[in-house]
N, C-alpha and C positions, 0 to 999 in steps of 0.2 A: 453719503451720497451724494452723487457730485456730476455736473453735466458743465461740458466742454463750454468755453467763451474764445472765442479764435482771435480776437485781441489784432495784434499788428503783423500775426502770422500771415495771414490771407492778403496782405499788401506786400509784402516784401517777397514774396518766390513765386512771381508771374514768369516765368520764362516762354519764350517765343522759340519755336523752333521751325525751321525753314523743312520742306518736306515733300513727301509723296502723297499718293493716292490714300483717301479714306481706307478703312480699316473692314475686317472681317466681322461674322456675325457674332463671335464668341471666343474668350479667351481662356487657358487654363484659370483652374484655381490653385490657390496655393497645396502642392503636396498633393494633387491628385492628375497626374494627365488622362486624359481623355483617351483611354485606349483598351477601353470595354469591348467585348465582343458578345455574340449572340449564344453562343454555346460552346463547352469544353468536351470533346468526343470521348477524352483520354487525359488525364492529369496525372501525373507520373511526380515523385518524389526525385530528391537527388540521388539516394538511393536506387531508383528503378523500381520502385515498389508504387503501386497506386495506393490511393487515400484509402483511409478504413471505411467501413460502411456506417450506416448510422451518425447520429449525430449527438453527445451527451451533452451538448450546451454545458459543460463545466468553463469555470471562471477562468482565461488564460494567464499565464505567468509575465511577470514584469518584463521578462525577457522573449518574449513572443513579440516583437515589435514586427514583423511580416504577417498581412492581412491581404488576404485574398478572396475570390469568388469562383467556385468550379463545383461543377456536378450538383448544382441547385444549394450550397452550403455556403456560409463563409469559416472563415478557415482562420487559425493564428499562429504562428509558424516561429521557432527561435532561430535566426541564422545561423547562429554557433553551435549549438547542441541537436539541431534537428528535431525537437519534442515540436508535437501537432495539436492543436485541440479546435476542434468542431464548435464553433459559434451557437449558429444558428442557421436555420432555414433560409432561403432567400431566392427570388427568378428575377428579383428587378433590382440590382444594387444601384441603379444611379450613378451619381455623383462619386457617391463610397468615400465620404470625406471624413474622417476623424476628428472627434474634438480634441482639446489643448490638452486633455490628460491619459488623452487614449483610453479612453472608460468607456466611448459612445460614438455611433456612425449615422452620417446622413447617406438615407438611402434613396432609390427611388418613390416618386410621390411624396415627396416630404416626410416619409417615416423615419423614426428614429429606434435606434436598438441600444439596450446599454450591456455594457457585458460586466459589472460590478455591482454589488448590492448598493441601491441607492441612485444608481444612475437612471437618468431620464430615459422613458420608452413613450415612440407614439406612433400607434398601430394605424390610426386613421389615414387614408388616403388625400393627399392633397393637392395642391400645384406641383409641376414639374420644374424645379428651380435649374435655370439654363446657368446661371453662375451663382456661387453663395458662399459664403465664409463663419467659421461658427465665431459665438463671443467668447471672448475669452476677460478674465485669465480659468474658469471653469468649466464655460460650456454651456449655458443657461438660454442663450438666446441664438437665433441664427438669423442672420441677414441672408438675402437672396433675391434675386429675379428673375421672373419667369421668360422666356421666349418671345418678343414683341412687346415687352410690357413698357411701358414710359415709366413706371417709378417703382425703386425697390421696395419689399415689404420685409417684416420680423417679425419672427415666429417666437414666442415667450412660451418655452415648454413649461414651466410650472403652472401655467392657467391654460395651456395650448391656447392660446390667444395670437393671432396673425394682425398686424396692424399695418398698414401703409404708410411710409413715408414720403407725405406726399407736400413737404417742405421741401424736397430737393430737385434739382431741377427734372424740366419734363423732358426726356431723353431717350434714348436706347442705351441700356445697361451692359458693359463688357466684359467689367471685372470689377470685383468687390475685396476691400480686404479690410479686415478688423485689427484697430490698434492693440497690441499684447496687453496692455492696460486695462482693454474693454471699452476706453473713455472715449475714443473717435472711431470714425469710418476712413476709407478711400475708398474714391472709384474712379473708374475710367465709363467715361459715357462718348455717345456721339449724335451729335444733332445737325442739322444743314450739313453733313458731308463733311463732318469736321469734329476730330476727337481732340478731348481735352482731360485733365485729372483733375479731381476735385477732393476735398476736406472737410468734413463736417463732425458736428456733436455724436454720440451715440444714438441721437435719437433723429438725427439726419436733420438737424437744424442748424443755423449758424453755417450754410455752405460755403464753401469760398473757393474758386478754380485758381489752383494752383500752376498747373501747367499748361498751353496750351499752342495750338500749329495753325497760323492762318492758311496755309495751304496745304496742309491733310496730312502731317506726319501720323503714322499711325503708334498708339504706344498700346502692346501687346501682353503687358503685367503689371499688376501694381501691387506693392505688399509693404508691409512695414520691418525696420530691422527687430531683431529679438529683444535687444536692449530698449525699444522704444524710441531711438535718438534722431531715426533716419527715416523718410522717407524713400522707398525703392521702386524702381520702375525703369521698364524696358520699352524703346521703340524704334521702329523700322525707318530710318531715312531715305530721303528721296535720291542719295549719292547711290543707293544700293547696299548698305552694312546695317545692322543690326548694334545697340550700343545698350550699356547698361547705364543708368544713371543716379544719383541720389542728392536728396536735399537734407539737408542736415535741420532737424527741427532746431537743433541747442542755437543756430544760427541762421533763423529764417533766410537771412538773403546771399546764404550759400548752397551754389549748387556743384556736384560734383560729377564729372565725365569719368566712367570708370571703362572696363574692359568693351572692345570694338572687334565687331565681327569682320572676316574678311569681305570683298566684293562680293555680291553675291547671297550672303547669307543672312537669313534672318532670324531673329530671336524671338522664342513663343514659350516664355515661362522662365523664372528666374528661383532658385531655393539654395536660401541662405544656410552654412553649416551651424549646426546649434549653437556654438560660441562665437559664431562671426568670423570666422578664420578662412571661410571659402567659401565659393559658389560653384553652383552647378545651372544651367541652362540646355533648354531643348532648343537646338536650330530646328530651320525649315519652316516653309509656309504652309505645310498640311502634315497628316499624320502618316502620309507614304513616304514623305523625305525629311521625315525626324530623326535627330541624329542627338543623341545625347553629350556634351560636354561638360567636362569638369574645369574649371578654373581656380588657379591660384595666381593672386595679384595679376598679372597682364598676363601669363602665360595660361595654356590650354593643352587639354589632349582628350580625343575621345574614349567616352568610357569604356565603351564595347570594340576596340579598333578592328575586330577580325568579322565582327557581324555584317551580313550582307542585308537582314531585314532592318528594317524599321528601327530605332531605339528612341526610349524615353527615360527621362529622369524621373521616380515615382516617389522619392525623397529621401531621407535622412535615418540611417539607421542608429547612427553614433554618430559625434562630432570627427569620425575619419571615414564612417561608410556609407555609400550611397547604395539605394537599391534602384534599380534600372531594368526597364522591361524590354524585350526584343520581343517584335512580332506588331500584333494588335491590326488597326486597320480592319476589323471584320472577321479576323482570324488570332485564333489561342496565342497566347502570351507564357513567353519565358521569364522568369525572376531569377536576377544576379545579386548578390552582394559583391560589390567595386569598392575597392582602397581608393578613396580620393586621394591618394598621393602617387599610384600606377600599381602594377603588377597584377596577375592574371585574374581575371573573373572568378568568381563561384557561384554555380547553379546552385540555385537552391528549389526549385519546382519548375513542370514544364505543362503547358496546356492548360494555362487558366483564362476564367475571364474578365475579371476586373482585380485591380492591386492599390494597394496603398501601404505606408507607415505609419503605425499607431504608437511610436516611440512617443511619450510626452515632451509638449515642446518646453525650452528652456523656463527656469524660474521668472517669472513677469516681472516688470515695473508695477508700481503702484500706483503712478502719476505720470501725467504728461509732462516735457519738458517744460522748465520753471518760466520760459517764454510763454505759453499759452496758460493763460488765467482761467480758472475754474467758479465755478459757480454753483449751486444748488441745483439738484436733478436728478437725473437719472444714473443710477450705479453702474457697474460693470456687470458684463455676462460670463 
């Protein structure tokens, strides 16, 4: 069992960004765009066939990496073979965030449903999470913040206990990320009209401010790289562009500037490929203006270039394939698999309410970078 001690890390990586006005009330959670709808009047598979009646609640196969909610039921779909499994009934998908093993999902009201023997389940209705992330590497905890809450909370699924992380700053929490080892957390917070990014133990202790802006740069997404060596985030700058940034946790003083959008384009969501060889982002300041973009180095291309409706990255299905949604914003979604390197999108299903990738996360590191010292305390999630 381990507990993180920050040591030199919090002192070395403070970046001051000049910037624009302070930001929005929430940001996308990793892997789950906010594109749910209220109902799907007609859901059709790529073959043109409707969804089958009933729900057999069978265990999904590993190949069924596309998850969606339609007609009051959650489904798992194989994007290659088209096979379909009804998982369970639900009328409130909520965040619809899948755990790191792809065997459990967070629904509305802090409910949890499992799809494999031994996977945890939580049926009691609880708070509505405005932002949340699963514990890693297994998924036995969830860190979340309710809308308007001044501190985040942590749900422990093994004993159905909710604990407030009161040692963290009193602020509005805009995004939350769990380190893949399960030993640390990162947050975007806002207080006094200014935003900043913080890093803490998995218990919310020893919190250190890593990135801040004196003039109100908006931070729109925070995440850790899959190998656990970098903290990734996106920012909207006063000059009118968005940019991907990273902090190398193995060299705490090293801050990198990555892909930069064109003027007038803002970035709200960052999705790293499973093996770190590419990224995808959502452009636009609202659902209605959202455009899904694939990044290869500093080159980029629209994931659905011919689509007139809003488009959003849902997640990665494998190292080369994106799951992309078209529509949303109160209307049904169509889901496509898109080759990250280019090529024609493939329609998977149309007219769904919510969507996510349930592909398992890459193998997680067992520790933090050596520059971050460890001490006895709470273990990984």
